[in-house]
N, C-alpha and C positions, 0 to 999 in steps of 0.2 A: 504494499500499500504506500503510495507516494502522494504528497501534497505539493502543489506549486501555486504561485500567485502572480498576478500581473496587475499593473496600475491602470486606473482610468485616465482620462485626459480632458483638457479644454483646448479649444483653439484660440490662440491669439489672433490669427487672421487666416482667411483662405477657405473656409468650408464652402461647399458646393462648387466654387471655381476650380478646386483641385481635381474634380472629376473630368474637367476639360484640358488637363495638362498645365493649368497654372500652378504656382507654387502655393504651399500652405505651410504654416508653422504651429503645429499642435505641441502641447506641453503635458507631460505626464504629471499626475497628481496623486497624493498619498491617499487614495481611496481604492481599495484593491478587490479583485475577484479571487477567491481561492477554490481550487478544483482539487479534489482527492480522487484518484484512480486506483482501483484494485482489479487485477486480472481475474476473471472468472472462466468457467469452461466454455461458455458460449453465450451470444447475444449481447444486449446492452440494457442495463438497468440504470436510471438516472433519478437522483433525489435533488431537488432544487429548492428547498423550502425557504431559503434566504435570497432568492432571485429579485425580491422587491418589485413584484408586479401586483400592486394592490394587496400585498400580504398573502398572496395564494401560495399553496404548496403543489408542486408538481412531482409525481412519481409515475413513471411509465416504463414499460418494457417494450423493447423493440421486437414485437411479435406480429407485425403486420397491421396493427391498429392504426387507424387514420388519424386519431386525435384523442388525447386524454380528456377525461370528463371534468373539465375545470371551467368555472365561471369567470372568464376573462376574455379581453379583446382578442379574437382570432389571429389578427395579423401579427400582434406582438407575441402571442403564445407560440404560433407557428414558426416564427423567427427564432425564438429562444430555443425550441427544439431542434430547428435546422442547424444552428450553430454547433450544438453539441454533437449531432449526427455527423455533420461534415468534419468536425474536428477529429472524431473517432476514425473516420475514413483516412484522414491524413496520418494519424498515428499508425494504423495498420500498414499504410503504404510506406512510411518512413522505417518502420521496423521490419518490413517484408513479412508481415505476419497477417494475411488477409482474414484469417478465421478467428483472430483474438476476441475474446469476450471481455467486457468490462462492466463493473459497478462503479458509478460516478456520484460524488456528492459535490454540489456547488453551493458556496456561500459567497455573498457578494455585499459590499458596502455601497455599490453603485447602482442607482435606480436604472431600471431597463427603460430604454427608449428616451431618455432624458437628455441625450446630447453629451454625455460624459464618457462615452466609449465602452459601455458595459459588455457589448457583444465582442468587441476586439479583445477586452480583457479576459473574458471567459475562453474565447477561442484560443488565445495565446497560453493561458494557464492549462487548459485541457490538453493541448498538444504536448506542452512540456511534461505534465505529469504523467500522461499516457505513455509517452515514449521512454520516460525514465523507469516506469513500472515494468516496461519490456526490455530494459537493459540498453536502451539507446539514448545518448545525450546529444541533443542538438545545440547549436550556437544560437545566440539570440537572433541573429541574421536569418538563420534557417527557420526559427520559429515564426518570425515575421513573414517570411515568404510563405509558408504553409498556412498561417492564419489568414493571409490576404486571399488565398484560394478559397478558404472557408467563406468569407465575407463575399467574395465575387460570386460564388455559388448560390448563396442564400438571397443576394440582392440582384440576381439576374444579370451579373456582369457590370453593375453600376457602381461597384465599390472603388475607392481609391486605396493606395497603400499607406495613407497617412495614419489612420487610427491603429492599425495593427503594428506598424513599424514603431510608432510612438510607444505603445504598450510593451512591446518586446525589448525596446532599447532603453526606455526611460529618459528623463531629462527633456530638453527642447530639442525638436528635430525639424529638419527642413525636408519636405517632399515635393517633388516636381515630376509628375509622370513616374517612371521607374527609377529616377534618381532620388535616393533616399540617404540622408546622412544626419548624424547627430550634431547639434550645434554646441561647440565648446565655449567655456567662458561665461555661460549664462548663470547668474547667481539666482538665489530664491526671489520669486516675484510675489508681491503682495495680493495674491488672489482671494477674492471674495465671491462666493457662489451663491446665487439665489435660485431656488427651485420651486416651481409652481405646483408640484405634485402630479403633474400630467406627463404626457409623452407624445411626440409626433411620430408619424407614420414615415419612416425615412424613405422607403421606396416611392411612396406617393408624391412626397415632397421633391425628391430628386427628379422624378418624371415630370412634374409640374415646371421645374426650372428648365428642363430640356425642351419641353413644348414651348415655353416662352422664348427661349433663346432661338429656337428654330423659326419662330413666327416673326419676331421683332429684332431689327438690327441694333436698336438701343439696348435691348436686353443682352445681346452678345457683348456689346460694348461694356455693359455693367460688369459682366463676368471678367472681361479683361482688366477693367479697373480694379477689381478686388485683387487681381494678381500684382498690379502696380503697388497697391497698398502693402502687400506682403513684402515686395522688394524694398520698398522704403523702410518698413519696419525692421528688416533684417540689419540694416545699417545702424539701427539704434539699440537693438538688443545687446545686452552685455555692457552698456554704458551707464546703466543706472538712471537713465532719463525716462522716468515712468510717465512724466507729463506728455512727452511726444508719443510715447506707445499708447497712451490713453486716447489722444486725439486720433490717431489712426485707427484704434478700435472703434471709436465713435463713427468714423467715416464708413468703416466696414459694416457696421450694424445698419447704417442708413442704406447701404446698397443692397444688403441682404433683405431689408424690409421692402425695397423696390422690387425685388424679385418674388416678393409674395410668400416668404417663408417665415416671416416673424408672426406674432400673435399679440392679442391685446395684453395678455398677462406677461408676456416677455418684455413688451415695450414699457409696461408700467414699472416693472423691476428695474429695467435699464434707466428710466428717468429718475426713479427713487434713488438709486445709487449715484447718479451724476449730481442730483440736487443736493445730495448729502456731502459732496466734494470729492467723489472718486475721480481719479485722473481720467478714467474712460470706462465704458461698460458696453457690452454687446451680447447677443445670443451666442450660444456655443452649440455646435452640432448642426443637425439637420433643420432644427427649428419646429414651428408648429406647436409649441409648448415644450416644457422641460426646463432648461437652465439658462441663465445668463452668468457671465463672468465679469467682474469688475476689478480694477486695480486700485487699491486704497491702503495706504500705510497706516492709517488711523482706524479706529473702530466705528467711525461715523456711518460709512455705507453699510456695514454689518447690522448695526442697529437699526438703521432706517429700513432695511429689507425685512427685518424681523417684525416690524410693524406695518408693512405694506400689504394692503388687501390683495389676496391672490397669491401671495408668497407663502408656500407651505413649509419651507425650511431654508435657512441661511447659514452659511458656515464658511470657515476659512479653510483652504487647502494648500499645503505646502508642495512645492515642486518635488516630485519624486525622481530622485537621481538614479535609482535602480529600477530596471525593468523587469521582465519576467525572471523568477527565481524558484528554486526549490525551498520550501519551508522546513 
């Protein structure tokens, strides 16, 4: 029996645009998904009582059943199941053991579908734990590559490498297409996160941006402008200039809102953090609900978010310097 963990993430800049080859800078945060894998004779049994999807418990066996009997939104539940199933396929392939059976337990501090990279963290941790259980130790880069295949399979090819590379490597990373690298010299950033208690449908939101981008030239220009913000932000990272980083985050949020992926709850939290004096604030992840991230060295934005209608939870999150690891 082996347990591995991997961190969630927030985007400083670049979500959605990264799908079209523009750069993005996600940062790993110290909220983790932990996966324990034990080899069994055959099949797959999954226990996911801490997956944090409205507090439900999932227990299912891979015996040809279409869907567990759980009262939860189908798209999120099917995605959660899909990430685990595809991760197990990658483990079997990496270990050259196509018939290996597993019993898997998932515990996560990361809300599912909230924009904090829960699926990438679960995929990375599951691949690492499963491979170690079968006597195979992958490098973080290998875990990232296989976890990307998991997300691409579940998201019908719409995934980028950003979330999985960030979760596997830790720290702040830069992703542009297949060019992925860790950014050195980035110190801890004063992240404050607000969570509305909901979740966006990543597939639907990505498809909506694709449709808009295909129909209107200005939408395509908006996607390219997000890439320009990322390139400008790279020159500031590591300098300690949180004011400029915050301004660029504000621009990024405005462009994402123009693409239709924000939500009233996200905008309300963004403005609450800014009004409290945060250097900047934006949605993080696919949008449609979930989380915002702000930069604030004081406690003002954190306090303001705790009293903001529609904000279910507010917390600080340190930069996770370590990615996927055995526990």
